[in-house]
C-alpha positions in Angstrom: 0.0 0.0 0.0 1.6 3.3 -1.2 1.7 6.6 0.7 -0.9 8.0 -1.7 -3.3 5.1 -0.9 -2.7 5.7 2.9 -3.4 9.4 2.5 -6.6 8.6 0.5 -7.8 6.1 3.1 -6.9 8.6 5.9 -9.0 11.4 4.2 -11.8 8.9 3.5 -12.1 8.1 7.2 -11.8 11.8 8.1 -14.5 12.7 5.5 -16.9 10.0 6.7 -16.5 11.3 10.3 -16.8 14.9 9.1 -20.1 14.1 7.4 -21.3 12.5 10.6 -20.3 15.7 12.5 -22.3 17.8 10.0 -25.4 15.7 10.6 -25.0 15.8 14.4 -23.5 19.2 15.0 -24.8 19.1 18.6 -22.5 16.1 19.3 -19.6 17.9 17.6 -20.1 20.9 19.8 -20.6 18.8 22.9 -17.3 17.1 22.1 -15.5 20.4 21.6 -16.8 21.6 24.9 -15.7 18.3 26.5 -12.2 18.7 25.1 -12.0 22.3 26.1 -13.1 21.7 29.7 -12.3 18.0 29.9 -8.6 18.4 29.1 -8.2 20.8 32.1 -10.1 18.4 34.4 -7.9 15.6 33.1 -4.9 17.5 34.2 -6.5 18.2 37.6 -7.2 14.5 38.0 -3.4 13.8 37.7 -2.7 16.4 40.4 -5.4 14.9 42.6 -3.8 11.4 42.0 -0.6 12.8 43.5 -2.4 14.6 46.4 -4.5 11.5 47.2 -1.5 9.8 48.8 -1.2 10.7 52.5 2.3 11.4 53.8 4.1 8.2 54.7 1.9 6.0 52.6 3.0 3.9 49.6 4.2 6.3 46.8 2.7 4.4 43.9 0.1 7.0 42.9 2.7 9.8 43.2 5.0 7.8 41.0 2.2 7.2 38.5 1.3 10.9 38.4 4.9 11.9 37.8 5.5 9.2 35.2 2.4 10.5 33.4 3.5 14.1 33.4 7.0 13.2 32.3 5.7 11.0 29.5 3.4 13.7 28.3 6.2 16.2 28.3 8.6 14.1 26.3 5.9 13.1 23.8 5.0 16.7 23.2 8.7 17.5 22.6 8.9 14.6 20.1 5.8 16.1 18.4 7.7 19.4 18.0 10.6 17.7 16.4 8.4 15.8 14.0 6.1 18.7 13.1 8.8 21.3 12.7 11.8 19.4 11.4 10.5 16.2 9.7 7.0 16.7 8.4 4.8 19.7 8.8 1.4 18.2 7.9 -1.3 20.9 7.4 -4.5 20.6 9.3 -7.3 18.8 7.5 -9.3 22.1 7.1 -6.2 23.8 5.6 -5.9 21.2 2.9 -9.6 20.8 2.5 -11.2 24.2 3.2 -14.7 22.9 2.6 -14.8 20.5 5.6 -16.7 21.2 8.8 -14.5 22.0 11.7 -14.5 23.7 15.1 -10.8 24.0 15.6 -8.8 26.9 14.0 -5.2 26.0 15.0 -2.5 26.2 12.3 0.3 24.2 14.0 1.2 20.8 12.5 -1.5 18.3 12.4 0.8 15.2 12.8 1.0 14.1 15.5 -1.8 15.5 17.7 -0.6 17.4 20.7 -3.9 16.9 22.5 -3.8 13.2 22.0 0.0 12.9 22.8 -0.5 14.8 26.1 -3.5 12.7 27.0 -2.0 9.3 26.1 1.4 10.3 27.6 -0.3 10.9 30.9 -2.5 7.8 30.6 0.3 5.3 29.6 2.7 6.8 32.2 0.1 6.1 34.9 -0.8 2.7 33.4 2.7 1.3 33.4 2.9 2.1 37.2 -0.7 1.3 38.2 -2.8 -0.6 35.7 -6.0 -0.3 37.7 -6.0 3.5 37.7 -4.3 3.7 34.3 -7.2 2.0 32.5 -9.5 4.9 33.5 -7.0 7.5 32.1 -6.5 5.5 28.9 -10.3 5.4 28.4 -10.5 9.2 28.8 -7.5 9.8 26.6 -9.1 7.7 23.9 -12.2 9.9 24.0 -10.1 13.0 23.8 -8.1 11.6 20.8 -11.2 10.5 18.9 -12.8 13.8 19.7 -10.0 15.6 17.8 -11.1 13.8 14.7 -14.8 14.5 15.3 -14.3 18.2 15.7 -12.3 18.3 12.4 -8.9 19.1 14.0 -7.0 16.0 13.0 -6.9 12.9 10.8 -7.2 9.5 12.4 -3.5 8.8 11.7 -2.5 11.9 13.6 -4.0 10.6 16.9 -2.9 7.0 16.2 0.7 8.2 15.8 0.3 10.1 19.2 -0.9 6.9 20.8 2.1 4.9 19.6 4.6 7.6 20.4 3.2 8.2 23.9 3.0 4.4 24.7 6.6 3.9 23.7 7.8 6.9 25.6 5.9 6.0 28.7 7.2 2.4 28.7 10.8 3.6 28.3 10.5 6.2 31.0 9.0 3.8 33.6 11.3 0.9 32.5 14.6 2.7 32.4 14.4 5.9 34.5 12.2 4.7 37.4 14.9 5.2 39.9 15.2 8.9 38.8 11.4 9.2 39.1 11.5 7.8 42.6 14.1 10.3 43.6 12.0 13.2 42.1 8.9 11.9 44.0 10.8 12.0 47.3 12.0 15.5 46.5 8.7 16.9 45.4 6.7 15.4 48.2 8.7 17.5 50.6 6.7 20.5 49.2 3.3 18.8 48.8 3.1 16.6 51.9 3.0 19.5 54.4 0.1 21.0 52.4 -2.1 17.9 52.3 -1.2 16.4 55.7 -3.9 18.3 57.6 -6.5 17.2 55.1 -5.5 13.6 55.4 -5.5 13.8 59.2 -9.0 15.2 59.2 -10.1 12.5 56.8 -8.5 9.8 59.0 -10.3 11.0 62.1 -13.7 10.9 60.3 -13.1 7.4 59.0 -11.6 5.9 62.2 -13.9 3.8 64.4 -15.0 5.1 67.8 -13.1 3.8 70.7 -14.9 0.9 72.5 
């Protein structure tokens, strides 16, 4: 299958999704709202994952949150290298002005920054804690597919983001975990004093009354 055939298939999928978005504009607008607000809430969820660990407890969730943040950061850096030095792929609505779209960005389409950040966080968390990671992967998938529905990206843009982020997250957790552990111990010196009173109050509420 040649590159032209892949491009045709990519646009064919995009065009089919785009026609669906035109027929159900309310869903496209709801998706755009979800991505605008949901991405922020997604980031807040990572912060809450860190803060949910009481001082002195196992650091797994802190490590997961930090691994997710690091994976997202490296994935976005790789995106910049690809988009600016290797292949500056125009956005679908720049190449095909007639399509319906809610995004107006003009940065490179390949890979998707939204999807890379979301999948970077999700896989970074997943490779540390699979139970929590599944939730983040599910949300990241919705964010990625939403980028196609609102006309911002081709499907291959978000698939590339998934692959890049998964590889980056695996390598970070597999080979620099000791460094992440050290960073967790350093950063928790700042966060633990802030959350310790909250965890103490929560502990008093959940403790059983003395007999």
